[in-house]
N, C-alpha and C positions, 0 to 999 in steps of 0.2 A: 309590537316591535316597530311596525311601519310608522305608527303615530309618534313613538318615541324618537325615531330617526328624523322625522319631519320637525319635531319640536327642537331638536338639537341643531338642525340646519337653520331654523328661524333664529335661534339664539346666536349662532355664529354670524349670520347676516346682520343681525341687530348690533352685535359687538363691533363688526367691521364698519358699520355706518354710524356707530356711537349714538344709538337711539335708546330712549327709555332708560331703565335701570342698567342696561348693558353698557351704557356709556362709561360706567365706572370699571368695566372689566379690564381694559388696558392699563389704567393707573394701578389697579390692584395687582395685576400680574407683574408689573415692573417693581412694585413695592415688595411683592413676595420674593422676587429674585434677589432683592437686596438684603433680605433677612439673613443674618448670620448667627448661628448657634454658638454660645461660648464653648471653647474647647476645654473640657474638664479632663485633664491629662490622664489621671488614673483610669477613668471610664473609657475614654477612647483608646488609650493604650491597650486595655484589655480587649476591646472590640477589634483593634488592629491585629493583635496577637491571635485572636480567634480566626480572623480572616486568613492570616498566613497559615495557620494550622490546617484550615479547611481546604485551601486552594493549593498549597505547596507540600506541606509535610504529611498530611493525611494520604494523598495519592502516592507519595514516595514510600510511606510505610506499607501501603497496600501492595505496591509493586514488590518491595523487598520481602514482605512476610507472606504474601498470598499469590500474586500473579506469576512472578518469576519462578518460585518453586514449582508451581503447577506446570509451567512450560518445560522446566528442566526435568521434571518427572516423566513427561511425555516423550522427550527427545532422547536419543541415544547419547549425545554429548552436546554441551553448550559451553562456549568459550567464556572468557572474562569480559566484564563490562557490557553485559546485555542491557539495552535500553528499550523498554516497552513504553510506547506513547499512550497506551490505553489498555483495554482488555487483551488477553492473549488471543491469537488466531483461533477461529473455530476449526478444529482439526478432526477430520474423519479418516477412517481406515486405520490399518495396523502397520503401515510401512515405517521405515527408519527415517529419522530426521537428525542431521548433523549441522550444528550452527557454530561458526567460528567466533573470533574475538571482535569486540567493538561493533556489534551488529545492532542496528536500529530497526525496530519493527513498529509500523503505524497501526492505528486502530482499524477494526472492522475487516480484518483479513480472513480469508477462507482457504484452508489447505485441505485437499482431499488426497491423502497419501495412502494409496493402496486401493485395490478393486478386487471384486470376486474372481476376475480372470488373471490377476497378477499373483506372483509368488514372492517377490522381494522388492517392493517399491522403495525408492531411496530419494530423499531430498537433501542436497548439500548446499548450504549457504556459507560462502567463504568469509574471510576476515574483512572488517571495515565495510560491510555491505549495508546499504540503506534500502529497506523495503517499506514503501510508503503505504498510505491508507487504502483500503478496499482492494488489496492485492488478492488474486486468485491463483493458486497452484493446484493443478490437477495432475497427479503423478501415478502412473501405472508401472512404468519401468524405472526411469530416473530423470531427475532435473538437477543440474549443477549450476550454481550462480557463482561466478568467479570473484576474487578479491576486489574490493573497492568499487564494485558495481552499484549503480543507483537505479532502483525501480521506482518510477513516479507513481502517482495515485492512479488506481484503476487498472494497473497492468495485469494481464492474464496470460499465464503460461500453461500450455497443455502438451503433454507427450502422448496424447491419445485422441481419438475422434469424438469422444463423449458419448456418441450413439452409433450403432451400426449403420453402414451405408445402405444395406439391403432394406428395401421397403417392407419385405415380409418379416424380417427380424424386428424392425421397429414396431410393426403392427402387433407382434406377439410379445413386445417388451423384452426381447432377448438381448443379452449383452453383446458388445463388439468382441472381436477375437484379439488375443494377445499379439498376433502377427500384424495387426493394424496399428500398433503402437511403436514408437521409436524415441530414444532418449533425446533430451534437449540440453545443450550446453551453452551457457552465456559466459563469455570470456571475462577477463579481468578489465577493470576500469571502463566498463561500458555504461552507457546511459540509455535506458529504455523509457521513452516518453509516455506521457499520460494516456491511458486507455488503449495502449498498444496491445496487440495479440501476438504471441510467439507460439507457433504451432509445432506439432510433432516432428521429430527428426532434424530440427534446426540446430546448427551450431553458429553462434555469433562470435566473430573474432575479437581479440583484445582491442580495447580503445574505441570500438565502433559505437555509433549513436543510432538509435531507432526513433524516428520522428513520432510525435504524438498521433494517436489514432491509426497507426500503421498495422498491417496484417502481414507478419513475416512467415512465409511458407517455405522458403529455401534458405540454405545456409548463407551467411554474410561474411565476407573477408574482413581482416583486421583493418582498423584505421579508415573507415568509410562512414558516411552518413547515408542511411537508407530511409525511404518513406514511401507511403502509398499503400494501396490495397489491390493486388499484392505488392509488397515492398520491393523497391528496386534501388540501385545505387544512385544517389543524387550527386554526390561529389566525394572526392578523397579528402581525408583529414591529415594534417601534418604528423609525421611519425617522429615526434620530438621527445618522447619519454624513453630515457635510457633503460636498458635491461637491468642495470645495477639498482634501479629504484625498487625492484622486487627482492625483498630479503627473506620473506616467509610466505607460505600459502598453504591452503588445504588442497592436497593433490586431487586432480581429476581421476576418478576410478579408471583403471587401465583397461577394463573390459567393455568400455563404451564404444559402440561402432560409430563411424563418422556419419554425419547427417547427409541427406540426399541433395546433391546438386549445390550450386552456389547462385545467389542472387545475381543476375546479369547487370 
């Protein structure tokens, strides 16, 4: 392999200096780039149709006939015009999933809905929500994503600590307690930036933005930009969206307790 690489290096150097037989390399390369195959329309029409079928229509058929029915089977309800950009999320647990209308879900998502300490895990994704690629949802109690909210790539939302805080429990691979979990509510028309973390007990107010890479540990008021680890308010946003813009929504379950504190 080393000898072959050395031979290729020598050939490239010789071609650059136009020495020996390699002096013909550049003219041959230019000639090769000028070669044009005749367009035999029936042949290339068939090849183009095959490409369209393979790249556009076949994924669409797979979505309609295979992927979307699988996701609808797993969910309690799914609204109209679901758009799957790839395979369905890898879903673990036996919790409930409710998805609204016009929802877009990216590829390589992982949703863990339910845990051995939970009794009724619930994930609600509202209308017109965009869930981008590599999203993680870890739900023991409930996570609610409001209408028209956008989750960028790599966003992670946890309503639980994932592992017990006690070193002894972790050592013995024991689960965390249900009391260590708290619901997460992301409001309407929010934008959660790439690779942000939203942790247990957090409520994010309507129209707020979470900057990329932030770790949200406390609730966020409406119409603000937050960022950092832990996230804090960076500035207020204009409250220029009238209430009349909202004509329909998936209601937030009435039994969800408020999140702890507010980001200062």
